[in-house]
Structure formats: C-alpha cells, structure tokens
C-alpha positions as a Markdown table, in Angstrom:
| # | Residue | x | y | z |
|---|---|---|---|---|
| 1 | Met | -54.6 | -25.8 | 32.9 |
| 2 | Thr | -56.7 | -25.9 | 29.7 |
| 3 | Lys | -55.8 | -28.1 | 26.8 |
| 4 | Ile | -55.2 | -25.0 | 24.6 |
| 5 | Ala | -53.0 | -23.4 | 27.2 |
| 6 | Ala | -50.9 | -26.6 | 27.5 |
| 7 | Val | -50.5 | -26.7 | 23.7 |
| 8 | Leu | -49.3 | -23.0 | 23.7 |
| 9 | Leu | -46.9 | -23.6 | 26.5 |
| 10 | Gly | -45.4 | -26.6 | 24.6 |
| 11 | Phe | -45.1 | -24.5 | 21.5 |
| 12 | Val | -43.2 | -21.8 | 23.4 |
| 13 | Ala | -41.0 | -24.4 | 25.0 |
| 14 | Ala | -40.1 | -25.8 | 21.6 |
| 15 | Leu | -39.1 | -22.4 | 20.4 |
| 16 | Ala | -37.1 | -21.4 | 23.4 |
| 17 | Pro | -33.9 | -23.3 | 22.7 |
| 18 | Ala | -33.5 | -21.7 | 19.3 |
| 19 | Gln | -34.3 | -18.2 | 20.6 |
| 20 | Ala | -32.1 | -18.5 | 23.7 |
| 21 | Gln | -29.2 | -20.1 | 21.8 |
| 22 | Ala | -26.1 | -17.9 | 22.2 |
| 23 | Leu | -24.7 | -16.4 | 19.0 |
| 24 | Asp | -21.0 | -17.0 | 18.3 |
| 25 | Lys | -19.2 | -13.7 | 18.4 |
| 26 | Val | -17.1 | -13.1 | 15.2 |
| 27 | Arg | -14.8 | -10.1 | 14.4 |
| 28 | Phe | -14.1 | -9.6 | 10.7 |
| 29 | Gly | -11.5 | -7.1 | 9.6 |
| 30 | Thr | -11.7 | -5.4 | 6.1 |
| 31 | Asn | -8.7 | -4.0 | 4.2 |
| 32 | Trp | -10.1 | -0.5 | 3.8 |
| 33 | Val | -12.8 | 1.9 | 4.9 |
| 34 | Ala | -16.4 | 0.8 | 4.3 |
| 35 | Glu | -17.3 | 0.8 | 0.6 |
| 36 | Ala | -19.4 | -1.1 | -1.9 |
| 37 | Glu | -16.5 | -3.5 | -2.5 |
| 38 | His | -17.2 | -4.8 | 1.0 |
| 39 | Gly | -21.0 | -4.8 | 0.4 |
| 40 | Gly | -21.8 | -8.5 | 0.8 |
| 41 | Phe | -20.4 | -8.5 | 4.3 |
| 42 | Tyr | -22.3 | -5.4 | 5.4 |
| 43 | Gln | -25.4 | -6.7 | 3.8 |
| 44 | Ala | -25.2 | -10.0 | 5.7 |
| 45 | Leu | -24.8 | -8.1 | 8.9 |
| 46 | Ala | -27.5 | -5.5 | 8.2 |
| 47 | Asp | -30.2 | -7.9 | 6.9 |
| 48 | Gly | -29.8 | -10.5 | 9.7 |
| 49 | Thr | -28.1 | -13.2 | 7.6 |
| 50 | Tyr | -25.2 | -13.6 | 10.0 |
| 51 | Arg | -27.6 | -13.9 | 12.9 |
| 52 | Lys | -29.6 | -16.5 | 11.0 |
| 53 | Tyr | -26.4 | -18.5 | 10.8 |
| 54 | Gly | -25.8 | -18.2 | 14.5 |
| 55 | Leu | -23.2 | -15.4 | 14.3 |
| 56 | Asp | -22.9 | -12.1 | 16.1 |
| 57 | Val | -20.5 | -10.3 | 13.6 |
| 58 | Thr | -18.6 | -7.1 | 14.2 |
| 59 | Ile | -17.0 | -5.6 | 11.1 |
| 60 | Val | -13.7 | -3.9 | 11.9 |
| 61 | Pro | -13.0 | -1.4 | 9.0 |
| 62 | Gly | -9.4 | -1.1 | 7.7 |
| 63 | Gly | -7.9 | 2.2 | 6.6 |
| 64 | Pro | -4.5 | 4.0 | 6.1 |
| 65 | Asn | -3.6 | 3.6 | 9.8 |
| 66 | Val | -5.1 | 0.2 | 10.5 |
| 67 | Asn | -3.4 | -3.2 | 10.0 |
| 68 | Asn | -6.1 | -5.8 | 10.4 |
| 69 | Arg | -3.9 | -8.5 | 9.0 |
| 70 | Val | -1.7 | -8.2 | 12.1 |
| 71 | Leu | -4.8 | -8.2 | 14.3 |
| 72 | Leu | -5.8 | -11.5 | 12.7 |
| 73 | Leu | -2.4 | -13.0 | 13.6 |
| 74 | Val | -2.7 | -12.0 | 17.3 |
| 75 | Gly | -6.3 | -13.2 | 17.6 |
| 76 | Lys | -7.9 | -9.8 | 17.9 |
| 77 | Ile | -10.1 | -10.6 | 14.8 |
| 78 | Asp | -11.2 | -13.9 | 13.5 |
| 79 | Phe | -11.4 | -13.3 | 9.7 |
| 80 | Phe | -9.6 | -10.8 | 7.4 |
| 81 | Met | -10.3 | -9.6 | 3.9 |
| 82 | Ser | -7.1 | -10.0 | 1.9 |
| 83 | Ala | -6.5 | -8.1 | -1.3 |
| 84 | Asn | -5.5 | -11.0 | -3.6 |
| 85 | Ser | -4.0 | -14.4 | -3.9 |
| 86 | Leu | -0.5 | -13.0 | -3.7 |
| 87 | Gln | -1.0 | -12.3 | 0.0 |
| 88 | Ser | -1.9 | -15.9 | 0.5 |
| 89 | Phe | 1.2 | -17.1 | -1.2 |
| 90 | Asp | 3.3 | -14.6 | 0.8 |
| 91 | Ala | 1.8 | -16.1 | 4.0 |
| 92 | Val | 3.2 | -19.5 | 3.0 |
| 93 | Ala | 6.5 | -18.1 | 2.0 |
| 94 | His | 7.0 | -16.5 | 5.4 |
| 95 | Asp | 5.4 | -19.3 | 7.4 |
| 96 | Ile | 2.5 | -17.1 | 8.6 |
| 97 | Pro | -0.3 | -19.3 | 10.0 |
| 98 | Thr | -3.2 | -18.0 | 7.9 |
| 99 | Ile | -5.2 | -19.6 | 5.1 |
| 100 | Ala | -7.7 | -18.4 | 2.5 |
| 101 | Val | -11.1 | -20.0 | 2.8 |
| 102 | Ala | -13.1 | -18.2 | 0.1 |
| 103 | Ala | -12.7 | -15.7 | -2.7 |
| 104 | Ser | -15.4 | -13.1 | -2.7 |
| 105 | Phe | -14.2 | -11.6 | -6.0 |
| 106 | Gln | -13.5 | -13.9 | -9.0 |
| 107 | Lys | -11.7 | -11.0 | -10.7 |
| 108 | Asp | -9.2 | -8.5 | -9.4 |
| 109 | Pro | -10.9 | -5.1 | -9.9 |
| 110 | Gln | -7.6 | -3.4 | -10.9 |
| 111 | Val | -7.8 | -1.4 | -14.1 |
| 112 | Leu | -5.7 | 0.8 | -16.2 |
| 113 | Ile | -7.5 | 4.0 | -17.0 |
| 114 | Val | -6.9 | 6.1 | -20.2 |
| 115 | His | -8.3 | 9.2 | -21.8 |
| 116 | Pro | -10.9 | 8.7 | -24.6 |
| 117 | Gly | -9.3 | 7.9 | -27.9 |
| 118 | Thr | -5.9 | 7.2 | -26.5 |
| 119 | Ala | -5.8 | 3.4 | -26.6 |
| 120 | Asp | -8.0 | 1.1 | -28.6 |
| 121 | Lys | -6.6 | -2.2 | -27.4 |
| 122 | Phe | -4.7 | -3.4 | -24.3 |
| 123 | Glu | -1.3 | -3.5 | -26.1 |
| 124 | Asp | -1.7 | 0.2 | -26.9 |
| 125 | Leu | -1.0 | 1.0 | -23.3 |
| 126 | Lys | 2.6 | 0.2 | -23.8 |
| 127 | Lys | 3.2 | 3.5 | -25.6 |
| 128 | Leu | 1.8 | 5.6 | -22.8 |
| 129 | Thr | 3.2 | 7.0 | -19.6 |
| 130 | Leu | 1.9 | 4.8 | -16.8 |
| 131 | Phe | 1.1 | 5.9 | -13.2 |
| 132 | Val | 1.6 | 2.8 | -11.1 |
| 133 | Ser | 1.8 | 2.5 | -7.3 |
| 134 | Lys | 4.8 | 0.9 | -5.5 |
| 135 | Glu | 2.6 | -2.2 | -4.7 |
| 136 | Gly | 1.5 | -2.4 | -8.4 |
| 137 | Met | 5.1 | -2.3 | -9.6 |
| 138 | Ala | 5.9 | -5.3 | -7.3 |
| 139 | Ser | 2.9 | -7.3 | -8.5 |
| 140 | Tyr | 0.8 | -6.9 | -11.7 |
| 141 | Phe | 3.4 | -4.7 | -13.5 |
| 142 | Gln | 5.9 | -7.5 | -13.4 |
| 143 | Trp | 3.4 | -9.6 | -15.3 |
| 144 | Leu | 2.7 | -6.7 | -17.8 |
| 145 | Lys | 6.4 | -6.4 | -18.4 |
| 146 | Ala | 7.0 | -10.2 | -18.9 |
| 147 | Asp | 3.8 | -11.0 | -20.9 |
| 148 | Tyr | 3.1 | -7.8 | -22.8 |
| 149 | Gly | 6.5 | -6.1 | -23.0 |
| 150 | Phe | 5.7 | -3.0 | -20.9 |
| 151 | Asp | 8.7 | -0.7 | -20.2 |
| 152 | Glu | 9.5 | 0.2 | -16.6 |
| 153 | Ala | 11.1 | 3.4 | -18.0 |
| 154 | Lys | 7.7 | 4.7 | -18.9 |
| 155 | Val | 6.3 | 4.4 | -15.4 |
| 156 | Lys | 5.8 | 7.2 | -12.9 |
| 157 | Pro | 4.8 | 6.8 | -9.3 |
| 158 | Tyr | 1.1 | 6.8 | -8.6 |
| 159 | Thr | 0.3 | 8.6 | -5.4 |
| 160 | Phe | -3.5 | 8.1 | -5.5 |
| 161 | Asn | -3.8 | 11.6 | -6.9 |
| 162 | Pro | -5.4 | 11.7 | -10.4 |
| 163 | Gln | -4.2 | 15.2 | -11.3 |
| 164 | Pro | -1.0 | 14.1 | -13.1 |
| 165 | Phe | -3.0 | 11.7 | -15.2 |
| 166 | Leu | -5.7 | 14.3 | -16.0 |
| 167 | Ala | -2.9 | 16.7 | -17.1 |
| 168 | Asp | -1.3 | 14.2 | -19.5 |
| 169 | Lys | -3.6 | 12.9 | -22.2 |
| 170 | His | -1.0 | 10.4 | -23.3 |
| 171 | Ser | -0.9 | 8.5 | -19.9 |
| 172 | Ala | -2.7 | 5.7 | -18.1 |
| 173 | Met | -3.5 | 5.5 | -14.4 |
| 174 | Gln | -4.1 | 2.5 | -12.2 |
| 175 | Gly | -7.4 | 2.3 | -10.3 |
| 176 | Tyr | -10.3 | 0.1 | -9.3 |
| 177 | Val | -13.1 | -0.4 | -11.9 |
| 178 | Thr | -15.5 | 0.4 | -9.1 |
| 179 | Ser | -14.2 | 3.8 | -8.0 |
| 180 | Glu | -11.5 | 5.8 | -9.8 |
| 181 | Pro | -13.4 | 6.0 | -13.1 |
| 182 | Phe | -16.4 | 7.4 | -11.2 |
| 183 | Ala | -14.2 | 10.0 | -9.6 |
| 184 | Ile | -12.8 | 11.1 | -12.9 |
| 185 | Glu | -16.2 | 11.4 | -14.5 |
| 186 | Ser | -17.4 | 13.4 | -11.5 |
| 187 | Gln | -14.4 | 15.7 | -11.3 |
| 188 | Ala | -13.1 | 16.0 | -14.9 |
| 189 | His | -16.4 | 15.6 | -16.7 |
| 190 | Phe | -15.4 | 13.0 | -19.2 |
| 191 | Lys | -15.8 | 9.2 | -19.3 |
| 192 | Pro | -12.5 | 7.5 | -19.3 |
| 193 | Lys | -11.8 | 4.2 | -21.0 |
| 194 | Val | -10.8 | 1.3 | -18.7 |
| 195 | Phe | -8.9 | -2.0 | -19.2 |
| 196 | Leu | -9.6 | -4.6 | -16.5 |
| 197 | Ile | -6.3 | -6.4 | -16.2 |
| 198 | Ala | -8.2 | -9.6 | -15.1 |
| 199 | Asp | -9.7 | -9.8 | -18.5 |
| 200 | His | -6.2 | -9.8 | -20.1 |
| 201 | Gly | -4.6 | -12.6 | -18.1 |
| 202 | Phe | -4.0 | -11.4 | -14.5 |
| 203 | Asn | -6.2 | -14.2 | -13.0 |
| 204 | Ser | -5.8 | -13.6 | -9.3 |
| 205 | Tyr | -8.7 | -14.1 | -6.9 |
| 206 | Ser | -9.4 | -10.9 | -4.9 |
| 207 | Thr | -11.1 | -9.9 | -1.7 |
| 208 | Leu | -10.4 | -13.3 | -0.2 |
| 209 | Ile | -11.6 | -14.4 | 3.3 |
| 210 | Glu | -8.5 | -15.3 | 5.4 |
| 211 | Thr | -8.5 | -16.9 | 8.8 |
| 212 | Arg | -6.0 | -18.6 | 11.1 |
| 213 | Arg | -5.1 | -22.2 | 10.6 |
| 214 | Asp | -6.0 | -23.0 | 14.2 |
| 215 | Leu | -9.5 | -21.7 | 13.7 |
| 216 | Val | -10.0 | -23.9 | 10.7 |
| 217 | Glu | -8.7 | -26.9 | 12.7 |
| 218 | Lys | -10.5 | -26.3 | 15.9 |
| 219 | Asn | -13.8 | -24.8 | 14.8 |
| 220 | Pro | -14.5 | -25.6 | 11.1 |
| 221 | Gly | -18.3 | -25.2 | 11.7 |
| 222 | Leu | -17.8 | -21.6 | 12.6 |
| 223 | Val | -15.7 | -21.0 | 9.5 |
| 224 | Gln | -18.3 | -22.7 | 7.3 |
| 225 | Arg | -21.2 | -20.6 | 8.7 |
| 226 | Phe | -19.2 | -17.4 | 8.2 |
| 227 | Val | -18.4 | -18.3 | 4.6 |
| 228 | Asp | -21.9 | -19.4 | 3.8 |
| 229 | Ala | -23.6 | -16.4 | 5.4 |
| 230 | Ser | -21.1 | -14.0 | 3.6 |
| 231 | Thr | -21.9 | -15.8 | 0.3 |
| 232 | Ile | -25.7 | -15.2 | 0.9 |
| 233 | Gly | -24.9 | -11.6 | 1.8 |
| 234 | Trp | -23.1 | -11.1 | -1.6 |
| 235 | Tyr | -26.1 | -12.5 | -3.5 |
| 236 | His | -28.5 | -10.2 | -1.7 |
| 237 | Tyr | -26.2 | -7.2 | -2.2 |
| 238 | Ile | -25.6 | -7.7 | -5.9 |
| 239 | Tyr | -29.0 | -9.1 | -7.0 |
| 240 | Gly | -31.4 | -8.0 | -4.3 |
| 241 | Asp | -32.1 | -4.8 | -2.4 |
| 242 | Pro | -28.7 | -3.5 | -1.1 |
| 243 | Ser | -30.2 | -0.6 | 0.8 |
| 244 | Ala | -29.6 | -2.2 | 4.3 |
| 245 | Gly | -26.0 | -2.9 | 3.5 |
| 246 | Asn | -25.5 | 0.6 | 2.0 |
| 247 | Ala | -27.0 | 2.2 | 5.0 |
| 248 | Leu | -24.5 | 0.4 | 7.3 |
| 249 | Ile | -21.6 | 1.3 | 4.9 |
| 250 | Lys | -22.6 | 5.0 | 5.0 |
| 251 | Lys | -22.8 | 4.8 | 8.8 |
| 252 | Gln | -19.3 | 3.5 | 9.1 |
| 253 | Asn | -18.0 | 5.8 | 6.3 |
| 254 | Pro | -19.9 | 9.1 | 6.2 |
| 255 | Glu | -18.0 | 10.2 | 3.1 |
| 256 | Met | -19.6 | 7.5 | 1.0 |
| 257 | Thr | -22.3 | 8.6 | -1.4 |
| 258 | Asp | -25.3 | 6.9 | -2.8 |
| 259 | Ala | -24.1 | 7.7 | -6.3 |
| 260 | Leu | -20.8 | 5.9 | -5.8 |
| 261 | Leu | -22.4 | 2.9 | -4.1 |
| 262 | Ala | -24.8 | 2.5 | -7.1 |
| 263 | Tyr | -22.0 | 2.9 | -9.6 |
| 264 | Ser | -19.8 | 0.4 | -7.8 |
| 265 | Ile | -22.5 | -2.2 | -7.7 |
| 266 | Ala | -23.3 | -1.7 | -11.4 |
| 267 | Lys | -19.6 | -2.2 | -12.3 |
| 268 | Met | -19.2 | -5.3 | -10.2 |
| 269 | Lys | -22.2 | -6.8 | -12.1 |
| 270 | Glu | -21.1 | -5.5 | -15.5 |
| 271 | Tyr | -17.5 | -6.9 | -15.2 |
| 272 | Gly | -18.4 | -10.1 | -13.3 |
| 273 | Ile | -16.2 | -9.1 | -10.4 |
| 274 | Val | -18.2 | -11.1 | -7.8 |
| 275 | Asp | -20.2 | -13.6 | -9.9 |
| 276 | Ser | -18.6 | -15.0 | -13.0 |
| 277 | Gly | -16.6 | -18.1 | -14.2 |
| 278 | Asp | -16.7 | -20.9 | -11.7 |
| 279 | Thr | -19.3 | -19.2 | -9.5 |
| 280 | Leu | -22.0 | -19.7 | -12.1 |
| 281 | Lys | -21.9 | -23.4 | -11.2 |
| 282 | Leu | -20.3 | -23.5 | -7.8 |
| 283 | Gly | -21.6 | -20.3 | -6.1 |
| 284 | Ile | -20.1 | -17.0 | -5.0 |
| 285 | Gly | -16.8 | -17.5 | -3.2 |
| 286 | Ala | -15.7 | -20.3 | -5.4 |
| 287 | Met | -12.1 | -21.3 | -5.7 |
| 288 | Thr | -10.4 | -24.1 | -7.7 |
| 289 | Asp | -7.1 | -25.8 | -7.6 |
| 290 | Ala | -6.6 | -25.2 | -11.4 |
| 291 | Arg | -7.1 | -21.5 | -11.0 |
| 292 | Met | -4.8 | -21.3 | -8.1 |
| 293 | Lys | -2.1 | -23.3 | -9.9 |
| 294 | Ser | -2.4 | -21.2 | -13.0 |
| 295 | Phe | -1.9 | -17.9 | -11.1 |
| 296 | Phe | 0.9 | -19.3 | -9.0 |
| 297 | Asp | 2.8 | -20.6 | -12.0 |
| 298 | Lys | 2.3 | -17.3 | -13.8 |
| 299 | Met | 3.7 | -15.3 | -10.8 |
| 300 | Val | 6.6 | -17.7 | -10.5 |
| 301 | Arg | 7.4 | -17.3 | -14.2 |
| 302 | Val | 7.4 | -13.5 | -14.0 |
| 303 | Gly | 9.5 | -13.5 | -10.8 |
| 304 | Val | 6.9 | -12.2 | -8.3 |
| 305 | Val | 6.7 | -15.5 | -6.3 |
| 306 | Lys | 9.5 | -17.9 | -5.3 |
| 307 | Pro | 9.1 | -21.3 | -7.0 |
| 308 | Gly | 9.9 | -23.4 | -4.0 |
| 309 | Ile | 6.9 | -22.7 | -1.8 |
| 310 | Asp | 4.0 | -25.1 | -1.3 |
| 311 | Tyr | 1.3 | -22.9 | -2.7 |
| 312 | Lys | -1.4 | -25.4 | -1.9 |
| 313 | Arg | -1.0 | -24.5 | 1.8 |
| 314 | Ala | -2.2 | -21.0 | 0.9 |
| 315 | Tyr | -5.8 | -22.0 | 0.7 |
| 316 | Thr | -8.4 | -24.7 | 1.3 |
| 317 | Leu | -11.5 | -25.6 | -0.8 |
| 318 | Lys | -13.2 | -27.2 | 2.2 |
| 319 | Phe | -15.6 | -24.3 | 2.8 |
| 320 | Val | -16.5 | -23.3 | -0.8 |
| 321 | Asn | -17.9 | -24.8 | -4.1 |
| 322 | Arg | -21.0 | -26.0 | -2.2 |
| 323 | Lys | -23.5 | -24.2 | -4.5 |
| 324 | Val | -24.7 | -22.0 | -1.6 |
| 325 | Gly | -27.1 | -19.3 | -2.8 |
| 326 | Leu | -27.2 | -20.2 | -6.4 |
| 327 | Glu | -31.0 | -20.1 | -6.3 |
| 328 | Leu | -30.7 | -16.3 | -5.5 |
| 329 | His | -29.2 | -15.5 | -8.9 |
| 330 | Pro | -31.9 | -13.8 | -10.9 |
| 331 | Lys | -31.2 | -15.8 | -14.1 |
| 332 | Arg | -31.8 | -19.1 | -12.4 |
C-alpha cells in the first residue's frame, strides 16, 4: 500500500463513525395543519438542521380531527406544540406528566380585528360586538373582562366564519395576526385594523414545545438537541431563506399559498411574535421565571387558573436561555 493510499484510508476511517452514527428518531406533533406558524420546525427538517443535531424528525400535523396532545401522553409522539402557557398550567392542575421545555413564540398571536375607523385605541373595543370562540371566552376574554371592563353581553359566538363580522361594521372578531387579517384583505378587499392582545397585557408564551417528564429525566440530551435544532430552524426561517421550509409546509398542506406564507412571516417579524423581549439576549425559545409568574398570577386573579397549583412544575428552564443562534440575527 502506498503512503498516499494509507493516508486516504485513515481519513475515511476517521469519518466513518460520524457518517455511520444512527440518528435518533423523533416524532413531533403540531397543533394544526402545516402553516407558517410552524415554520421553524419545518425549516429545521427541510434544511438538514435536525440531522446535523443527530435527529431523524417526523412532523405529525394536527388538525380538526387529530389530538396530538393525547398521542404525546401515550408515547406515540415525543414532543408536542402546545398553544399557550395555560395548557402547561392545566397539565399541572390535572397531574398530567408533561412539561414545557421551550417557548417558540414570545407573544400569543391572538388579535381582535376591527373595520377601519371603528376603534382608535384598545379600550374602544368595549363598545363593539365581539365575535369570540368558546376557547377564547374561557381564557383571554376573562382577562379582558377583569382588566378592561369588557361586557360578556356584547359577545357573540365566533364560529371561524368571518361573514358575521364583515356584515357588522361595529364589531370585532378574534383571529391570528398571521392569518385572518390576510383572509379579510383577500376576500373583502379592505385592510382591517388589528389589536394584538399580547401588546396590551396578555403575556402568555405561545407555541411551546412540550414533552413528557420521563423523557426529560431519562434522555435530557435528546431534549436539548431538539430544542437547539428547532431554535436554529426558527432563525433560518425568520431571517434566512425560508423556501425549504415553505416547500415542506405546502407538501403537507396543499391548500397553503405562497402569498399567505410570505404574509405570515412578515407579520411574525413585524410584531416580534418569535423574536422579541427576552430572546434578544437569551435566544429564540427563551422563557423566564418572572414571565411565567406574572402570567400565572394574572390568570389566577381573573379566575382562569386555580391559585393552589404549583405552576413551576409546568415548565423547565433547563433547555433554554443558552443564547443558541443569536449570531444568526441579522442585526448582530
């Protein structure tokens, strides 16, 4: 064997363990069909970030007939995308063995949408008819009622159909800042005004990553790699080229359009949904004890959460606030 051949064989042998290393299989369940609000996870899958972190990830979409949270509990999936901090508190209240390990959204994207010229400031919404869902009535509306004096008598059921709102110019409708305003602009041909409730005091985290307590205890390294890779995915999706993630989203949800994807990304950036507040120093996915306590105390005060639960069992800071991906922010 020549000296050159021996060197080459040694080089190949050195690479072999890394190449042959088996990837850890991970199943991640979302809370709805594929959309830009899940973009960081799809981006991390599509651009190879998860594989770089030693993970073979399958994203299991949610939807109207899918309950991925139950699949998490029975071990069919490893991580779940929960809507907001209230679900984490509810898990503690009912002794459900799940725990939040990261917060993909620093702000809940929930908005109240009004016709142009109907309301100049947030308090003006009190005089309008409100279209609010059953879930909204049990959560953020209780805070609106307690802290802003909203009247339950002025609420009508929101059935995820914008027509009643469009027909009544003196009404407000719930929605996500990333989607419903776009649909109204497209269908009704006017630009509605939106009020992001997070900017007026509803300071829940949103789109949290939940897992089972036993996975945190038995395989914290796997949890850390999933959180870190997802964080990188969000930086790439928001500030880089999201085309790979968008292609995968459209593959799983053929009804998704390029126009809505672009709109949603722009609104997430404009309102700081993913990257704002604590993330500017701690990285995307950040959570803090102070923020959790503030929201818990607020929800107890307005009667949404029982005061006796140990809310600190709802989450762990072990896997976040590590400044992962900060260098990917374009302003740094």
